[in-house]
C-alpha positions in Angstrom: 14.1 -11.5 2.7 16.2 -10.1 0.1 19.7 -8.2 0.4 18.4 -4.7 -1.7 15.8 -2.3 -0.2 12.2 -3.5 -0.5 9.1 -2.6 -2.2 7.3 -0.1 -0.3 3.3 -0.6 0.4 0.8 2.6 1.2 -2.7 0.8 2.2 -5.1 4.4 1.9 -8.3 3.9 3.4 -11.1 6.9 4.1 -10.7 5.6 7.7 -7.6 5.8 9.7 -8.4 2.6 12.0 -8.9 0.7 9.1 -6.0 1.4 7.0 -4.2 1.0 10.5 -5.8 -1.6 11.4 -5.0 -3.9 7.9 -1.2 -2.8 7.6 -1.4 -5.3 11.3 -2.7 -7.9 9.6 -0.7 -7.6 6.6 2.4 -7.2 8.7 1.4 -9.8 11.1 0.7 -12.1 8.3 3.7 -11.5 6.7 6.2 -12.1 9.8 6.0 -9.6 11.9 8.7 -7.1 12.4 11.1 -8.5 9.6 8.6 -7.0 6.7 8.6 -4.9 3.8 8.1 -1.3 4.6 4.4 -0.5 5.0 2.4 2.9 5.5 -1.5 3.5 6.6 -2.9 6.6 5.0 -6.2 7.1 6.0 -9.0 9.6 7.1 -8.2 13.3 6.7 -5.5 15.1 9.1 -8.0 15.8 11.6 -9.0 12.6 12.2 -11.8 12.9 10.6 -13.7 10.1 7.3 -12.3 10.9 4.2 -8.7 10.8 2.1 -5.6 13.0 2.2 -3.1 13.6 -0.3 -0.6 14.9 2.5 -0.8 12.0 4.3 -0.2 9.9 1.2 2.4 11.5 0.1 4.1 11.5 3.2 3.3 7.6 4.0 4.5 7.1 0.7 8.1 9.1 1.5 8.5 6.8 4.2 8.2 3.3 3.0 10.0 4.7 -0.4 13.4 2.5 -0.4 14.6 2.2 -4.0 12.5 -0.7 -4.8 9.0 1.6 -5.7 6.1 1.9 -4.1 2.6 -0.3 -4.1 -0.5 1.8 -3.7 -3.7 0.1 -2.5 -6.9 1.7 -1.9 -10.1 1.4 -0.5 -13.0 3.2 -2.6 -13.4 5.7 -5.1 -12.1 8.9 -4.0 -9.2 7.1 -2.6 -8.5 5.8 -5.8 -9.3 8.9 -7.5 -6.8 11.1 -4.8 -3.7 8.6 -5.6 -4.4 8.4 -9.4 -4.2 12.3 -8.7 -1.2 12.6 -6.8 0.5 10.4 -9.4 -0.5 12.2 -12.5 1.3 15.4 -10.7 4.6 13.4 -10.9 6.2 15.5 -8.2 4.2 14.1 -5.0 4.7 10.4 -4.9 8.5 8.5 -5.1 9.6 7.5 -8.2 8.4 4.2 -9.2 5.1 4.5 -7.1 2.0 2.5 -8.7 -1.7 2.7 -7.7 -2.3 -1.4 -8.1 -5.7 -2.5 -8.5 -6.6 -5.2 -5.7 -8.9 -6.6 -3.0 -8.1 -4.1 -0.2 -7.5 -6.7 2.6 -7.1 -9.5 0.6 -4.7 -7.6 -1.8 -2.7 -6.1 1.0 -1.8 -9.4 2.8 -0.2 -10.8 -0.6 1.9 -7.0 -1.5 2.9 -7.3 2.0 4.0 -10.9 2.0 5.5 -11.0 -1.8 7.2 -7.6 -0.6 8.6 -9.3 2.2 10.1 -12.1 0.2 12.4 -9.2 -2.2 9.3 -9.8 -5.0 10.1 -6.6 -7.5 7.1 -4.0 -7.9 5.7 -6.2 -11.0 5.7 -9.4 -9.0 4.0 -7.3 -5.9 1.5 -6.0 -8.3 0.9 -9.3 -9.4 0.3 -11.3 -6.4 -2.0 -8.4 -4.7 -4.1 -8.6 -8.3 -4.1 -12.5 -8.3 -6.1 -11.6 -4.7 -9.3 -10.7 -6.8 -9.3 -14.8 -7.4 -9.2 -15.4 -4.0 -12.5 -17.6 -3.2 -13.7 -18.3 0.0 -16.5 -21.1 -0.3 
């Protein structure tokens, strides 16, 4: 593990339980408690399906340690919400980046690489590379 701050990871899903489950999976596969900061931002504030700019902003603030924040999103409007927050410029920590990666495999790759002390560009590259993972 690196000596300095680690890249934070935010997982944005239309479903709170899905975001929490992917966060738990990625954290578990990366070594459990000794991992990069990960936060789930799923669903709406009242527990419904959808996305919440407020939940995403709060999650990014929680995981921001100064090394940047990688955000992975599941579907269209989650991506659009994150893009809007980044464009607004003051809703997310400096160094927040939307990562184009498959949600589950990308999350695991991002958390594993961040936990190893990779910088934001390397975390993004690891997550993006997950598009090439073959299952058969």
